[in-house]
The first five atom37 places (N, CA, C, CB, O) and aatype in JSON, in Angstrom:
{
  "aatype": [12, 16, 16, 16, 12, 16, 16, 16, 9, 1, 16, 7, 16, 9, 9, 15, 16, 6, 1, 9, 16, 14, 16, 19, 16, 16, 16, 14, 9, 16, 9, 16, 16, 16, 8, 16, 16, 1, 3, 16, 1, 16, 6, 12, 16, 16, 5, 16, 10, 7, 19, 16, 7, 12, 16, 4, 0, 2, 4, 19, 1, 8, 19, 8, 3, 16, 10, 0, 3, 9, 14, 7, 19, 8, 0, 19, 19, 19, 3, 10, 0, 15, 7, 1, 0, 16, 10, 5, 19, 6, 8, 6, 9, 3, 16, 16, 16, 10, 1, 16, 12, 10, 6, 0, 6, 3, 18, 7, 10, 10],
  "atom_mask": [
    [1, 1, 1, 1, 1],
    [1, 1, 1, 1, 1],
    [1, 1, 1, 1, 1],
    [1, 1, 1, 1, 1],
    [1, 1, 1, 1, 1],
    [1, 1, 1, 1, 1],
    [1, 1, 1, 1, 1],
    [1, 1, 1, 1, 1],
    [1, 1, 1, 1, 1],
    [1, 1, 1, 1, 1],
    [1, 1, 1, 1, 1],
    [1, 1, 1, 0, 1],
    [1, 1, 1, 1, 1],
    [1, 1, 1, 1, 1],
    [1, 1, 1, 1, 1],
    [1, 1, 1, 1, 1],
    [1, 1, 1, 1, 1],
    [1, 1, 1, 1, 1],
    [1, 1, 1, 1, 1],
    [1, 1, 1, 1, 1],
    [1, 1, 1, 1, 1],
    [1, 1, 1, 1, 1],
    [1, 1, 1, 1, 1],
    [1, 1, 1, 1, 1],
    [1, 1, 1, 1, 1],
    [1, 1, 1, 1, 1],
    [1, 1, 1, 1, 1],
    [1, 1, 1, 1, 1],
    [1, 1, 1, 1, 1],
    [1, 1, 1, 1, 1],
    [1, 1, 1, 1, 1],
    [1, 1, 1, 1, 1],
    [1, 1, 1, 1, 1],
    [1, 1, 1, 1, 1],
    [1, 1, 1, 1, 1],
    [1, 1, 1, 1, 1],
    [1, 1, 1, 1, 1],
    [1, 1, 1, 1, 1],
    [1, 1, 1, 1, 1],
    [1, 1, 1, 1, 1],
    [1, 1, 1, 1, 1],
    [1, 1, 1, 1, 1],
    [1, 1, 1, 1, 1],
    [1, 1, 1, 1, 1],
    [1, 1, 1, 1, 1],
    [1, 1, 1, 1, 1],
    [1, 1, 1, 1, 1],
    [1, 1, 1, 1, 1],
    [1, 1, 1, 1, 1],
    [1, 1, 1, 0, 1],
    [1, 1, 1, 1, 1],
    [1, 1, 1, 1, 1],
    [1, 1, 1, 0, 1],
    [1, 1, 1, 1, 1],
    [1, 1, 1, 1, 1],
    [1, 1, 1, 1, 1],
    [1, 1, 1, 1, 1],
    [1, 1, 1, 1, 1],
    [1, 1, 1, 1, 1],
    [1, 1, 1, 1, 1],
    [1, 1, 1, 1, 1],
    [1, 1, 1, 1, 1],
    [1, 1, 1, 1, 1],
    [1, 1, 1, 1, 1],
    [1, 1, 1, 1, 1],
    [1, 1, 1, 1, 1],
    [1, 1, 1, 1, 1],
    [1, 1, 1, 1, 1],
    [1, 1, 1, 1, 1],
    [1, 1, 1, 1, 1],
    [1, 1, 1, 1, 1],
    [1, 1, 1, 0, 1],
    [1, 1, 1, 1, 1],
    [1, 1, 1, 1, 1],
    [1, 1, 1, 1, 1],
    [1, 1, 1, 1, 1],
    [1, 1, 1, 1, 1],
    [1, 1, 1, 1, 1],
    [1, 1, 1, 1, 1],
    [1, 1, 1, 1, 1],
    [1, 1, 1, 1, 1],
    [1, 1, 1, 1, 1],
    [1, 1, 1, 0, 1],
    [1, 1, 1, 1, 1],
    [1, 1, 1, 1, 1],
    [1, 1, 1, 1, 1],
    [1, 1, 1, 1, 1],
    [1, 1, 1, 1, 1],
    [1, 1, 1, 1, 1],
    [1, 1, 1, 1, 1],
    [1, 1, 1, 1, 1],
    [1, 1, 1, 1, 1],
    [1, 1, 1, 1, 1],
    [1, 1, 1, 1, 1],
    [1, 1, 1, 1, 1],
    [1, 1, 1, 1, 1],
    [1, 1, 1, 1, 1],
    [1, 1, 1, 1, 1],
    [1, 1, 1, 1, 1],
    [1, 1, 1, 1, 1],
    [1, 1, 1, 1, 1],
    [1, 1, 1, 1, 1],
    [1, 1, 1, 1, 1],
    [1, 1, 1, 1, 1],
    [1, 1, 1, 1, 1],
    [1, 1, 1, 1, 1],
    [1, 1, 1, 1, 1],
    [1, 1, 1, 0, 1],
    [1, 1, 1, 1, 1],
    [1, 1, 1, 1, 1]
  ],
  "atom_positions": [
    [[-9.29, 38.6, 21.06], [-9.28, 39.6, 20.02], [-10.63, 40.28, 20.02], [-8.96, 38.98, 18.64], [-11.66, 39.61, 19.96]],
    [[-10.65, 41.58, 20.08], [-11.9, 42.35, 20.06], [-11.93, 43.17, 18.8], [-12.03, 43.25, 21.32], [-10.96, 43.85, 18.46]],
    [[-13.06, 43.11, 18.1], [-13.21, 43.86, 16.86], [-14.45, 44.73, 16.94], [-13.3, 42.91, 15.64], [-15.5, 44.28, 17.39]],
    [[-14.32, 45.97, 16.51], [-15.49, 46.84, 16.43], [-15.86, 46.96, 14.97], [-15.2, 48.25, 17.07], [-15.04, 47.34, 14.13]],
    [[-17.11, 46.63, 14.67], [-17.56, 46.72, 13.29], [-18.46, 47.94, 13.13], [-18.31, 45.45, 12.88], [-19.27, 48.26, 13.99]],
    [[-18.29, 48.6, 12.02], [-19.15, 49.73, 11.7], [-19.81, 49.44, 10.37], [-18.35, 51.07, 11.66], [-19.16, 48.98, 9.43]],
    [[-21.09, 49.71, 10.29], [-21.8, 49.45, 9.04], [-22.58, 50.69, 8.64], [-22.73, 48.24, 9.18], [-22.99, 51.47, 9.49]],
    [[-22.8, 50.86, 7.36], [-23.57, 52.0, 6.85], [-24.92, 51.5, 6.39], [-22.82, 52.72, 5.69], [-25.02, 50.55, 5.62]],
    [[-25.97, 52.15, 6.89], [-27.33, 51.81, 6.5], [-27.69, 52.63, 5.27], [-28.34, 52.05, 7.66], [-27.12, 53.7, 5.08]],
    [[-28.59, 52.19, 4.46], [-28.95, 52.82, 3.2], [-29.24, 54.31, 3.32], [-30.14, 52.14, 2.62], [-28.98, 55.08, 2.39]],
    [[-29.76, 54.68, 4.4], [-30.15, 56.09, 4.5], [-28.96, 56.99, 4.73], [-31.15, 56.27, 5.63], [-29.1, 58.21, 4.76]],
    [[-27.77, 56.39, 4.88], [-26.59, 57.19, 5.1], [-26.25, 57.36, 6.56], [0.0, 0.0, 0.0], [-25.27, 58.03, 6.87]],
    [[-27.02, 56.77, 7.47], [-26.73, 56.86, 8.89], [-25.71, 55.79, 9.25], [-28.03, 56.71, 9.73], [-25.86, 54.63, 8.88]],
    [[-24.69, 56.18, 9.97], [-23.66, 55.23, 10.39], [-23.98, 54.77, 11.8], [-22.23, 55.88, 10.32], [-24.19, 55.57, 12.7]],
    [[-24.02, 53.49, 11.96], [-24.31, 52.9, 13.27], [-23.13, 52.01, 13.65], [-25.66, 52.07, 13.24], [-22.68, 51.18, 12.85]],
    [[-22.64, 52.19, 14.85], [-21.56, 51.34, 15.35], [-22.21, 50.15, 16.04], [-20.61, 52.13, 16.33], [-23.03, 50.31, 16.94]],
    [[-21.84, 48.97, 15.62], [-22.41, 47.78, 16.24], [-21.66, 47.48, 17.52], [-22.35, 46.57, 15.28], [-20.55, 47.98, 17.74]],
    [[-22.25, 46.66, 18.38], [-21.59, 46.36, 19.63], [-20.32, 45.57, 19.38], [-22.52, 45.59, 20.57], [-20.11, 44.99, 18.31]],
    [[-19.51, 45.58, 20.36], [-18.23, 44.88, 20.22], [-18.48, 43.38, 20.03], [-17.32, 45.13, 21.46], [-19.32, 42.77, 20.69]],
    [[-17.72, 42.83, 19.11], [-17.85, 41.41, 18.81], [-16.54, 40.74, 19.22], [-18.16, 41.16, 17.28], [-15.45, 41.19, 18.87]],
    [[-16.67, 39.69, 19.94], [-15.49, 38.93, 20.33], [-15.58, 37.58, 19.62], [-15.4, 38.75, 21.9], [-16.23, 36.65, 20.1]],
    [[-14.93, 37.5, 18.49], [-15.0, 36.23, 17.76], [-14.2, 35.15, 18.49], [-14.48, 36.39, 16.31], [-13.18, 35.42, 19.12]],
    [[-14.69, 33.95, 18.38], [-13.98, 32.81, 18.96], [-13.29, 32.08, 17.82], [-14.94, 31.87, 19.75], [-13.94, 31.57, 16.9]],
    [[-12.02, 32.04, 17.9], [-11.25, 31.35, 16.87], [-10.68, 30.09, 17.5], [-10.11, 32.26, 16.28], [-9.93, 30.14, 18.47]],
    [[-11.05, 28.98, 16.93], [-10.54, 27.72, 17.43], [-9.46, 27.25, 16.48], [-11.67, 26.67, 17.57], [-9.69, 27.08, 15.29]],
    [[-8.31, 27.04, 17.03], [-7.23, 26.52, 16.2], [-6.84, 25.15, 16.72], [-6.0, 27.47, 16.2], [-6.72, 24.92, 17.92]],
    [[-6.66, 24.27, 15.79], [-6.23, 22.93, 16.13], [-4.77, 22.82, 15.76], [-7.09, 21.84, 15.4], [-4.4, 23.09, 14.62]],
    [[-3.93, 22.44, 16.7], [-2.52, 22.32, 16.35], [-2.31, 21.22, 15.31], [-1.69, 22.03, 17.59], [-2.94, 20.17, 15.37]],
    [[-1.45, 21.48, 14.38], [-1.13, 20.52, 13.34], [0.23, 19.92, 13.67], [-1.14, 21.17, 11.92], [1.2, 20.64, 13.89]],
    [[0.26, 18.63, 13.69], [1.53, 17.95, 13.95], [2.01, 17.33, 12.65], [1.39, 16.87, 15.06], [1.3, 16.54, 12.03]],
    [[3.19, 17.69, 12.25], [3.78, 17.11, 11.05], [4.94, 16.25, 11.5], [4.24, 18.23, 10.03], [5.88, 16.71, 12.16]],
    [[4.86, 15.01, 11.14], [5.91, 14.08, 11.51], [6.66, 13.66, 10.26], [5.34, 12.85, 12.25], [6.06, 13.19, 9.3]],
    [[7.95, 13.83, 10.27], [8.75, 13.36, 9.15], [9.68, 12.29, 9.66], [9.55, 14.53, 8.49], [10.19, 12.35, 10.78]],
    [[9.88, 11.32, 8.84], [10.78, 10.24, 9.19], [11.91, 10.22, 8.2], [10.04, 8.88, 9.23], [11.69, 10.17, 6.99]],
    [[13.1, 10.26, 8.71], [14.28, 10.18, 7.85], [15.07, 8.97, 8.29], [15.14, 11.48, 7.93], [15.56, 8.89, 9.41]],
    [[15.18, 8.04, 7.39], [15.89, 6.82, 7.71], [17.3, 6.9, 7.14], [15.15, 5.59, 7.16], [17.5, 7.17, 5.96]],
    [[18.24, 6.67, 7.98], [19.62, 6.62, 7.5], [20.2, 5.26, 7.84], [20.48, 7.77, 8.13], [19.83, 4.63, 8.83]],
    [[21.08, 4.85, 7.02], [21.76, 3.59, 7.28], [23.12, 3.9, 7.87], [21.88, 2.73, 5.99], [23.82, 4.81, 7.41]],
    [[23.48, 3.16, 8.85], [24.77, 3.33, 9.49], [25.85, 2.86, 8.53], [24.84, 2.55, 10.85], [25.94, 1.68, 8.2]],
    [[26.67, 3.79, 8.08], [27.7, 3.46, 7.1], [28.82, 2.62, 7.71], [28.28, 4.72, 6.49], [29.66, 2.08, 6.98]],
    [[28.85, 2.52, 9.03], [29.87, 1.72, 9.68], [29.52, 0.23, 9.66], [30.06, 2.18, 11.1], [30.36, -0.6, 10.0]],
    [[28.29, -0.11, 9.28], [27.89, -1.51, 9.21], [28.63, -2.17, 8.06], [26.36, -1.65, 9.04], [28.59, -1.69, 6.93]],
    [[29.3, -3.25, 8.35], [30.04, -3.95, 7.31], [29.05, -4.74, 6.46], [31.12, -4.89, 7.92], [28.22, -5.49, 6.98]],
    [[29.16, -4.57, 5.16], [28.25, -5.24, 4.22], [28.92, -6.48, 3.65], [27.84, -4.29, 3.09], [30.14, -6.58, 3.54]],
    [[28.07, -7.43, 3.29], [28.51, -8.65, 2.64], [27.85, -8.7, 1.27], [28.15, -9.92, 3.49], [26.72, -8.25, 1.1]],
    [[28.56, -9.25, 0.3], [28.0, -9.4, -1.04], [27.58, -10.85, -1.24], [29.03, -8.96, -2.13], [28.34, -11.78, -0.96]],
    [[26.36, -11.03, -1.72], [25.85, -12.35, -2.05], [25.5, -12.35, -3.52], [24.63, -12.74, -1.17], [24.8, -11.45, -3.99]],
    [[25.96, -13.35, -4.26], [25.63, -13.47, -5.68], [24.79, -14.73, -5.86], [26.92, -13.51, -6.57], [25.14, -15.8, -5.36]],
    [[23.69, -14.57, -6.58], [22.74, -15.67, -6.76], [22.51, -15.93, -8.24], [21.41, -15.35, -6.08], [22.56, -15.01, -9.05]],
    [[22.27, -17.18, -8.58], [21.8, -17.52, -9.92], [20.28, -17.54, -9.88], [0.0, 0.0, 0.0], [19.68, -18.22, -9.05]],
    [[19.66, -16.79, -10.79], [18.2, -16.7, -10.81], [17.69, -17.26, -12.14], [17.72, -15.21, -10.6], [18.19, -16.89, -13.2]],
    [[16.7, -18.14, -12.08], [16.11, -18.71, -13.3], [14.73, -18.11, -13.54], [16.02, -20.25, -13.19], [14.07, -17.62, -12.63]],
    [[14.33, -18.16, -14.81], [12.99, -17.72, -15.17], [12.9, -16.3, -15.68], [0.0, 0.0, 0.0], [11.82, -15.86, -16.06]],
    [[14.01, -15.57, -15.7], [13.99, -14.19, -16.21], [14.16, -14.21, -17.73], [15.12, -13.32, -15.55], [15.07, -14.84, -18.26]],
    [[13.25, -13.5, -18.41], [13.31, -13.46, -19.88], [13.32, -12.05, -20.45], [12.14, -14.22, -20.46], [13.56, -11.88, -21.65]],
    [[13.07, -11.04, -19.62], [12.96, -9.67, -20.14], [13.3, -8.65, -19.05], [11.54, -9.42, -20.7], [13.54, -9.0, -17.9]],
    [[13.3, -7.39, -19.45], [13.61, -6.31, -18.51], [12.57, -6.22, -17.39], [13.68, -4.97, -19.25], [12.91, -5.87, -16.26]],
    [[11.34, -6.55, -17.69], [10.3, -6.53, -16.66], [10.57, -7.6, -15.6], [8.91, -6.74, -17.3], [10.33, -7.38, -14.41]],
    [[11.08, -8.75, -16.03], [11.46, -9.8, -15.08], [12.58, -9.31, -14.18], [11.88, -11.08, -15.83], [12.57, -9.56, -12.97]],
    [[13.55, -8.62, -14.76], [14.68, -8.08, -13.98], [14.16, -7.14, -12.9], [15.68, -7.35, -14.9], [14.58, -7.22, -11.75]],
    [[13.25, -6.24, -13.28], [12.68, -5.3, -12.31], [11.92, -6.04, -11.21], [11.74, -4.3, -13.02], [12.02, -5.7, -10.04]],
    [[11.17, -7.06, -11.61], [10.37, -7.82, -10.65], [11.27, -8.55, -9.65], [9.46, -8.82, -11.4], [11.01, -8.54, -8.45]],
    [[12.34, -9.2, -10.16], [13.28, -9.89, -9.28], [13.97, -8.89, -8.36], [14.33, -10.68, -10.12], [14.13, -9.14, -7.16]],
    [[14.37, -7.75, -8.92], [15.02, -6.7, -8.13], [14.13, -6.27, -6.97], [15.36, -5.48, -9.02], [14.56, -6.24, -5.82]],
    [[12.88, -5.95, -7.28], [11.95, -5.47, -6.25], [11.68, -6.54, -5.19], [10.63, -5.02, -6.89], [11.55, -6.23, -4.01]],
    [[11.58, -7.79, -5.62], [11.35, -8.89, -4.68], [12.51, -9.03, -3.71], [11.13, -10.22, -5.44], [12.31, -9.15, -2.5]],
    [[13.73, -9.01, -4.24], [14.91, -9.16, -3.38], [15.15, -7.93, -2.51], [16.15, -9.44, -4.23], [15.59, -8.06, -1.37]],
    [[14.85, -6.76, -3.04], [15.06, -5.52, -2.28], [14.13, -5.42, -1.08], [14.86, -4.31, -3.19], [14.43, -4.7, -0.13]],
    [[13.01, -6.14, -1.1], [12.05, -6.11, 0.01], [12.45, -6.98, 1.19], [10.69, -6.54, -0.49], [11.82, -6.94, 2.24]],
    [[13.5, -7.77, 1.03], [13.93, -8.66, 2.11], [14.67, -7.82, 3.16], [14.84, -9.81, 1.56], [15.59, -7.08, 2.82]],
    [[14.29, -7.95, 4.43], [14.99, -7.2, 5.48], [16.49, -7.53, 5.5], [14.37, -7.5, 6.86], [16.88, -8.69, 5.41]],
    [[17.3, -6.5, 5.62], [18.74, -6.68, 5.65], [19.42, -6.46, 4.31], [0.0, 0.0, 0.0], [20.64, -6.34, 4.25]],
    [[18.63, -6.39, 3.23], [19.18, -6.15, 1.9], [19.27, -4.64, 1.67], [18.31, -6.82, 0.78], [18.27, -3.93, 1.8]],
    [[20.46, -4.15, 1.35], [20.66, -2.72, 1.15], [20.73, -2.33, -0.32], [21.92, -2.29, 1.84], [20.36, -1.21, -0.68]],
    [[21.21, -3.23, -1.18], [21.31, -2.91, -2.6], [21.18, -4.2, -3.4], [22.65, -2.19, -2.93], [21.59, -5.28, -2.96]],
    [[20.59, -4.08, -4.59], [20.4, -5.24, -5.47], [20.76, -4.83, -6.88], [18.94, -5.78, -5.39], [20.34, -3.77, -7.35]],
    [[21.52, -5.67, -7.56], [21.8, -5.5, -8.99], [21.44, -6.82, -9.65], [23.32, -5.1, -9.27], [21.95, -7.88, -9.27]],
    [[20.56, -6.76, -10.65], [20.13, -7.97, -11.35], [20.57, -7.85, -12.8], [18.57, -8.17, -11.26], [20.33, -6.83, -13.45]],
    [[21.23, -8.9, -13.31], [21.73, -8.91, -14.69], [21.01, -10.01, -15.47], [23.27, -9.13, -14.73], [21.14, -11.19, -15.16]],
    [[20.26, -9.6, -16.47], [19.48, -10.55, -17.27], [20.4, -11.48, -18.07], [18.54, -9.79, -18.22], [20.16, -12.68, -18.12]],
    [[21.43, -10.92, -18.69], [22.31, -11.71, -19.56], [22.99, -12.86, -18.81], [23.36, -10.81, -20.18], [23.08, -13.97, -19.33]],
    [[23.46, -12.6, -17.61], [24.15, -13.64, -16.85], [23.2, -14.45, -15.97], [25.23, -13.02, -15.99], [23.56, -15.52, -15.47]],
    [[21.98, -13.94, -15.77], [21.02, -14.61, -14.9], [21.44, -14.55, -13.44], [0.0, 0.0, 0.0], [21.17, -15.47, -12.66]],
    [[22.11, -13.47, -13.09], [22.64, -13.33, -11.73], [22.04, -12.11, -11.03], [24.18, -13.21, -11.77], [21.68, -11.12, -11.65]],
    [[21.94, -12.23, -9.72], [21.55, -11.12, -8.85], [22.63, -10.97, -7.8], [20.12, -11.35, -8.2], [23.03, -11.94, -7.16]],
    [[23.09, -9.75, -7.61], [24.1, -9.46, -6.59], [23.47, -8.6, -5.52], [25.35, -8.77, -7.2], [22.9, -7.55, -5.81]],
    [[23.59, -9.05, -4.28], [22.98, -8.35, -3.15], [24.06, -7.8, -2.23], [22.04, -9.29, -2.37], [25.06, -8.47, -1.96]],
    [[23.86, -6.58, -1.75], [24.66, -6.03, -0.65], [23.8, -6.19, 0.59], [25.09, -4.49, -0.9], [22.72, -5.61, 0.69]],
    [[24.28, -6.98, 1.54], [23.47, -7.32, 2.7], [24.24, -7.07, 4.0], [23.02, -8.77, 2.63], [25.47, -7.09, 4.01]],
    [[23.5, -6.83, 5.07], [24.11, -6.66, 6.4], [24.69, -7.97, 6.89], [23.07, -6.13, 7.4], [25.75, -8.0, 7.52]],
    [[23.99, -9.04, 6.6], [24.42, -10.38, 6.99], [23.93, -11.31, 5.9], [23.86, -10.8, 8.41], [22.97, -10.99, 5.19]],
    [[24.55, -12.43, 5.76], [24.16, -13.35, 4.69], [22.72, -13.8, 4.89], [25.1, -14.57, 4.64], [22.32, -14.2, 5.98]],
    [[21.95, -13.71, 3.8], [20.53, -14.11, 3.84], [20.45, -15.6, 3.58], [19.68, -13.3, 2.79], [21.11, -16.12, 2.67]],
    [[19.67, -16.28, 4.36], [19.49, -17.72, 4.23], [18.95, -18.07, 2.84], [18.53, -18.25, 5.32], [18.04, -17.41, 2.33]],
    [[19.52, -19.1, 2.22], [19.13, -19.53, 0.88], [17.66, -19.92, 0.82], [19.99, -20.71, 0.42], [16.99, -19.69, -0.18]],
    [[17.16, -20.5, 1.89], [15.74, -20.9, 1.92], [14.83, -19.68, 1.81], [15.43, -21.67, 3.22], [13.82, -19.72, 1.12]],
    [[15.19, -18.6, 2.49], [14.42, -17.36, 2.41], [14.43, -16.81, 0.99], [14.98, -16.31, 3.39], [13.39, -16.42, 0.46]],
    [[15.6, -16.77, 0.38], [15.73, -16.26, -0.99], [14.91, -17.11, -1.96], [17.21, -16.23, -1.43], [14.18, -16.59, -2.8]],
    [[15.04, -18.42, -1.83], [14.3, -19.34, -2.72], [12.8, -19.14, -2.56], [14.69, -20.81, -2.43], [12.07, -19.08, -3.55]],
    [[12.33, -19.05, -1.32], [10.9, -18.88, -1.05], [10.37, -17.59, -1.67], [10.63, -18.88, 0.46], [9.31, -17.58, -2.3]],
    [[11.12, -16.5, -1.48], [10.68, -15.2, -2.03], [10.62, -15.24, -3.56], [11.64, -14.07, -1.56], [9.66, -14.76, -4.16]],
    [[11.65, -15.81, -4.19], [11.69, -15.86, -5.65], [10.63, -16.81, -6.21], [13.08, -16.28, -6.14], [9.97, -16.48, -7.19]],
    [[10.48, -17.97, -5.6], [9.49, -18.93, -6.1], [8.07, -18.42, -5.95], [9.64, -20.25, -5.36], [7.2, -18.78, -6.75]],
    [[7.82, -17.59, -4.96], [6.49, -16.99, -4.8], [6.16, -16.07, -5.98], [6.41, -16.2, -3.47], [4.99, -15.79, -6.25]],
    [[7.19, -15.61, -6.67], [7.0, -14.72, -7.83], [7.29, -15.45, -9.15], [7.91, -13.5, -7.72], [7.46, -14.8, -10.19]],
    [[7.33, -16.78, -9.12], [7.55, -17.65, -10.29], [8.95, -17.56, -10.88], [6.55, -17.3, -11.37], [9.13, -17.71, -12.09]],
    [[9.95, -17.31, -10.05], [11.35, -17.37, -10.47], [12.03, -18.43, -9.62], [12.08, -15.97, -10.33], [11.48, -18.86, -8.6]],
    [[13.21, -18.84, -10.03], [13.91, -19.87, -9.29], [15.29, -19.44, -8.87], [0.0, 0.0, 0.0], [15.81, -18.44, -9.35]],
    [[15.87, -20.19, -7.97], [17.21, -19.92, -7.46], [18.08, -21.13, -7.82], [17.21, -19.65, -5.9], [17.71, -22.27, -7.54]],
    [[19.23, -20.87, -8.42], [20.16, -21.97, -8.76], [20.93, -22.38, -7.53], [21.13, -21.55, -9.89], [21.76, -23.29, -7.6]]
  ]
}
């Protein structure tokens, strides 16, 4: 890109400056987006658990978040009144894994 600049000096004389070739450095920007989809053809299994130690809505949220972080779990519903958690899973999750995750957060598994 070549630009010719013209400037006016106080006395009213117009002087054309020499051609200026600015150097413009552009860095390419890479934007990466990740879209995760679940294969709807995967057959899901439902697991229902008895959970102990829940006393309030905050406990329900905490248990929900703990169980939802387990790989293979697609959906979690936790009911305070019944003390139950229902999981939609790709494959049945081992009871030892569930117990370990819940006990680490001070809840229990029946």
